[in-house]
N, C-alpha and C positions, 0 to 999 in steps of 0.2 A: 763275601761271595767270591771275590777275586782270589783271595788267599786260599779258599777251599778248593777252587778249581786248579790252583797251581800245584796241588799235591799230585804226584805221579800215581795214577790209578787207571787200570784198563777198564773200558766199558764192558757191558755184558757181552760175552762171546762163548763160543763152543769150547769147553775146557779140554776137549780131545785134540784141538787144533792150536798149537802154540802160536802166539803172536809173532809176526815177523818184525824184528827190530831193525830199522833201516836208518842210514845217514844219507841224506840227499845232497848232491853237489852238482855243479855244472862247469863245463870247460868251454869257454867261448860261446856260451849259450846252449850247448848240447847237454841235456840232463844225464845224470847218473844216479841210480838208486842202489846203494851198497847194502847188502844184507849182512849184518854182523852177528845176528842171533836168531834162532827160531826155525832155521831151515832144517828139514830132516837130513840125515846122513846121505851123502851122495857116494854110492859105492863104486868101486873100480880100482884096478891096480895102477892105472896111468890116468893122466889128465884127460886124454882123448876118450878113454873108456868111461870116465866120470861124465864127460859130455854126452856120450851115448846113453848112459844110464839116466841122466837127468831128462833127456828128451823122451825116453821110453816110459819112465816110471814117475817122474816128479814134475811133469810139464804144468800141472795145475799151479805150482809155485810161481812159475814164470807168468802165467796168466793173471794171478792175483797181484803180482808186483807191477806188471806193465799195463795191463788192460784197465779200462774204466770199470768201476767208479773210482778205483784207487790211483790209476794212472791215466794214460791217454795213448793214442796210436803211435805217437812219436817218443814215448818214454823208452829209456834204456836202463838195463839193470846189470848188476854184478853179484855173483855168488862166490864167496871165498871158500876155498877147499884146500886140503893138504896137497902138496906136490911130491912126486916121487924123485924130483931132482935134488941132489944134495946141496946145490948152490942157491936154490930158490928160497926166498923168505916166505912166499905165499903162492898159492895157485888161484886162478880165477876162471870162472865160466861167465861168458857174456850173453846177455839176453836181450832180445828185441821183439818187435811185434809179430814176427814170423817164426822165430826159433832161436838159434844159437850161432853166434859168430865165432870166427877163428882168431880174430884180432880186433882190438878197438883202441886206437891211439888216444882219443880224448879221455877214455876210461883209465888208461895207464897213467896219464898226467894227473888225474884226480886221485887215483889209488896210491901214487907216490906220496902225496901229502897225507892221505888217510893212514897209510901204513906207518908213517913216522909219528903222526899225532896220536894214534890209538895204540901205540906200543907193539906193533907187529914186527918191528925190527929193533935190534939193540940200539939203545940211546947213543948217539954219536958223542965222541969225546968233547969236552968243553973247548969252546973256541972254533969248532968245526963249522964251516960255512955251507957245506953241501954234504948230504947224506945219500948213500947208495941203497937202492931198494931193488932186489932181484925178483921180478914178477914172472911166474910161469903162466903164459897164455897158451891157449890151444895150439897156436902156431909155433910155439917154442919159448925160450927164455928171453925176456926183454928186460934191459937194465934201465932203471929210472934214476935220475940224479935230482935231488930235492934241495932247493935252497932252504937253509935253516938258521935259526938263531936261538940259543938257549935250549937246544934239543927239540924245538918245534918248527914246523914249516912256516915260511914267511914270504915266499915269492914264487916266481915261475919254476916249472919243472921241465926237464928235458929227458928224453929217452933215446937209447940206441936200439934199433930195430933188429929183427931177424933178417937174414939175407933177402934183399929185395931185387927183383929181376923183371925183365920184359918177356912175356910169354909169346906175344905176337905183335908185330908192328905193321902198320899200313894194311890192315885186314879189311876186305870189302864185305859188307853184309847188306842184305836187302831188308830195309826197315819199312814196315807198313805205314803208308802215309807220307813217307819221305824218300822212297826209292833207295838207290845204292849209296851207302855211306861208308867212308873209310875211317876205321877206328884203330886204336891201339889197346892192347890188353896187358896190364902189368900187375905185379904182385907186391904187396907191402905188408904181408901177414894175412891178407885177403886179396882176392882177385877183383879188379875193377876194369870196366871198359871206359876208355877216355876218348872224348871227342869235343871239338870246339862247338859250342852251342850254335854258332853261326851256320854250321853245316846243316843244322836242323831248322834254320830260319828264325833263330831266336838270339836275343842279346842276354847273356847270363846276368848282366848287371841291372837290367831294367825290366825284363819280362816278368809276367805274373808267375808266381810259384806254381800254380796249377798247370800252366802251360809247360813249364820246365819239367815238372813231374811226369806229365803225359809223354813228353818226348823222350825223357830218360827211360821211362818204363817200357816204351816201345822198342828202344834200342836194346835194353837188357833182355827182353823176350826174344828179339831177333838173334842176338849173339848166342843165347842158350840153345836156340833151335838149330843154328847153323854152324856152331863151332864147339868142339869138345874141350872143356877145361880140365886139365890134369896137373897135379903137383908132382914133382919128381921124387918126393920122399914119403908122401902120405895121401891115401885116397880120401881121408877125412877132410883134407884141405882143398880138394879139387872141385870147387864150385865158384860160379860167378856171384859175387856178393851184391854188386850194383853197378851203376853208371855214374861217372863224374863228368859233368858238363863244364867246360872251361871257357875262358875268354880268348883262347888261342894264343896267348902271349907266352910261348914256351921258351923263346930265346932269352937268355939271362938278362935281367934288368934289376936295378936297385928298387924299382917300383914294385909294389905287390901285384901278383897275378891272382885273378879271382876265379873261384869255382863253386859249384854246388854238387853235393853228393845225394843221390836218391838210391836207397838200398832196401833190402828185405822186401816187405809188402808196401811199396811206395812210401817208405819212411824217409823223412827229410832231415839230414844232418844240419843242425844250426851252426856248427863249428866248421872250420876248413877241412875237417876229417883227418885225424892223425895218421891212420893207415893209408888213406888216400894220398896225403902229402908224401908219405914214404914211397908209395908206388909211383907217384908223379915225378919225384926226384930221380928214382931209378930209370924212368922213361926218358927224362931229359938228359941224364948222364949217358944212357945208351945211345942217344941220337947225337951226342957230341955238343949239346947245347949248354952243358953245365960241367964244371970241373970239380975235382975233389976239394972239399972244405970251402966251397963257394956258396955262401948262404943266401937263400931266397926267402921272401915273405909271401905267404899264401893267405888270401882273404876270402872269407865266407860271403857269398852274395846274399845269404839269408839274414845275417846279423851284422856284418862288417867286422867280425872278430878276426884276429890274425894269429896264425902259427908261423914259425920260421923252421926251415929245414935245410940240411946240407948232407951230401954224401961224404962220410968220414974216411972210408977205406973200401977197397975192393974185396970181394968174397966170392964164394961159389955156392950154388944150390943145385945139387945133382950135376948135370952137365951145363947148367946155365951160368954165364957170367953174371955176378950180382954185386951189390954194394950194401954196406951197412949205413943206414941213414940215421941222422940225429934230428929229432923233431922237438920243438920247444913251444910251450904255451902256458897259460895261467888258468888254474882251476880255483873255484870258490865253493865254500860250504853254503848251503841254503836252508838246512834244517834237519830235524830228526823226527821219526814217527814210529809208532807201533801199529802194525796193520793187523786187524783182527777179522774174524769170521763168525757170524751167527749161524747156527745149524739150520735155521728155517729160511735162510736167504736164498731165493731161487737164482740170484745172480752172484753167488758167493765166489765163483771162479772167474768172474769178469766177462766183459763183452767189448766189442769194437764197433764203431760206426764209421762208414765210409762216406 
């Protein structure tokens, strides 16, 4: 019986709907479901155009990947697509419970390993200890560096971000239930609002997750209502992705600083949040609390997992002074699956519970 079940065979399914073949990974506890076969063609001349096409015409794929019964409200996905950039090895669209992100650091760390292990980049020369993977994200080209041995990934991954900058510092917003709160807004491939959890009456290290989510969501809503988010180079990137609550320890220290990210529709990042670390490094550098090539550790209050980050060089984004940030972390494989649909399933496209 066991040998028979070990044979790779799909269960009964709608033959008009190809199975979605996926590889599941996690980075610091945050899941990533990578589609490597079965997704319909995503049309568009550019990656941002493909993102718009996916949202308008193929959103059922996102729901099948991310929503229950195949996923859960905190699942995260990645669709691999061709890139129009000559230097890119692959393009990627990021999926979450509300829609489509512009950047995802934990996914880039995982995709670096995946791209090398699944042959999406040329095999590195014998003896090479680190392979470069150029990943075209909706926010731009991100370079990952993958530790390897014998042509396969074998350890942590680091990436260099797009230019990260501070959009607004010491911004006062009126938050329902909390009054006037001073926040910062910074960009690390996506825009985040940053505030010490203490300003909302919470300890990010010990408070219940539900209380942190409620406070972060209230702040996200307040910022969206009271402050216009815009990106100097693309309207597609001009939106607030979420709020990151911190322990307030922004002055440089060799000890990790803790945060939690609540993004999209109250989705909780289990990792320290790669694009959030990028933005937080840019914010600390902007305020003179961190120097170039000064590495800090960032800890997730959800799982205790740690990313490291540092500003490696100065840059520009439009008229904003920016920095290129290096973020490092460890991704792991957790399995593979073929996700199928039966034509008489009333929940074929998934559902979410709150």
